[in-house]
N, C-alpha and C positions, 0 to 999 in steps of 0.2 A: 832469436835462438839460432845458433849455428848447427851445422850437421853433426859435428863431434859431440856437442852438448846434448843434442837430441838423442843420439845413439847411446850415450852414457845413461841418460835418464831411462830410456827404454830397457836397457840391460838390467838396471837396478830394479825398476818397477816390475818387470816380468819375473825376475829372480824372486822377489818378495812374494808375488802371487804363487809361483810354482812351489815355493817353500811353505805356502799357507801361513805366512808370518804376518798376521794382522798389524802388529806394531810397526813393522818395516814398511808395509803398504801405506799405512796412515801417515808415516813420517814425511811423505811427499806432499801432503795436503795442508792448506791453510785452515785455521780454526773456523772461518766463515765460508768454507767451500760449499758450492752448489753442484750436485751431481745429478745428471739426467740419464735415465736408462729405462727402456720399456720393460726390463726384467724386474724392476722394483715392485710393480703390481703383483707379479707372480710370487715373489718371495714374501712380501708383507701381507698380501691379501687385501690391501687397501687400494682405493681408487686414486693413486698418485703415481707419477712417473719421474719424480725428483725428490731428493732429500737435501736439506739445508743444514750445514754445520757439521763439524767433525764428529760430535757425539752421535748424531743421527746416522751419519755415514758408517761409523763403527758398528752400531747396532744392526744396520742393514747388512753390511758385509760379514759380520759374525754369523748371522742367520744364513746368508748365502753360502759361506764356506762350510757350514755344518751340513747343508743340503747337498753340496757338490764335493764330496771328499776326494773325487778323482780329478778335480779341477787342474788343468794344465793349459798354458798358453805357449804358442810357438809364433814368434815374430815373423811376419812376412815383409813388411815395409815400415820404415820410419820416415816421416815427412816433417821437415822443420818449417816453422812459420815465424811470423813476427810476434814474439812473446808467447808463442804457442807451438805445439807439435801434435801430430796425429800418429798413433801407432795402429797399423793394420795387422791383425793377428788372427790365427786360427785357434779356437778354443777346444776343449775336451769333447765337445759335442760335434766337432767338425764344422762349426759355423765360422764364417768370416765375420770379424768384428772390426770396426774402426772406432777408435776412441780418441777424441780430441781433448787436449789439455791446454788451458789458458793459465798463464803464470802471473802472480802478483810481483811487486817490486822486490820482495824478499826471496823470490825464486820458488815459492810454493804454489801448488795448483789451487786456483781460486774458483775455477769452473771446469767441469769435465762433462762431456757428452758422449755416450756410447750409442753406436748404431749397429744393428745386426743385419747380416745378409741372409 
């Protein structure tokens, strides 16, 4: 992934989140996506830190968006990698978050890992 493509993805991804547009957010992800985040436990109340598949991701993020109506992300850095990128951003709770996205051959996110500072 080149720097321009990474920046474009980051702009579109953050806009979808800041608009609270779940369909636009999910449009970036493959059907078989695996998403890891320590926040999954807090939102779902289950002892898991990942979800598998777009339907499970949709359910998790719908619940998360419902709980965080003031959600807003501000991009700090975008780092391009080999078939991957990392967006470092500040969220509405003033936490620093680094989210890494690994893309499949179709250009959709197949794995994503969120880490919180």
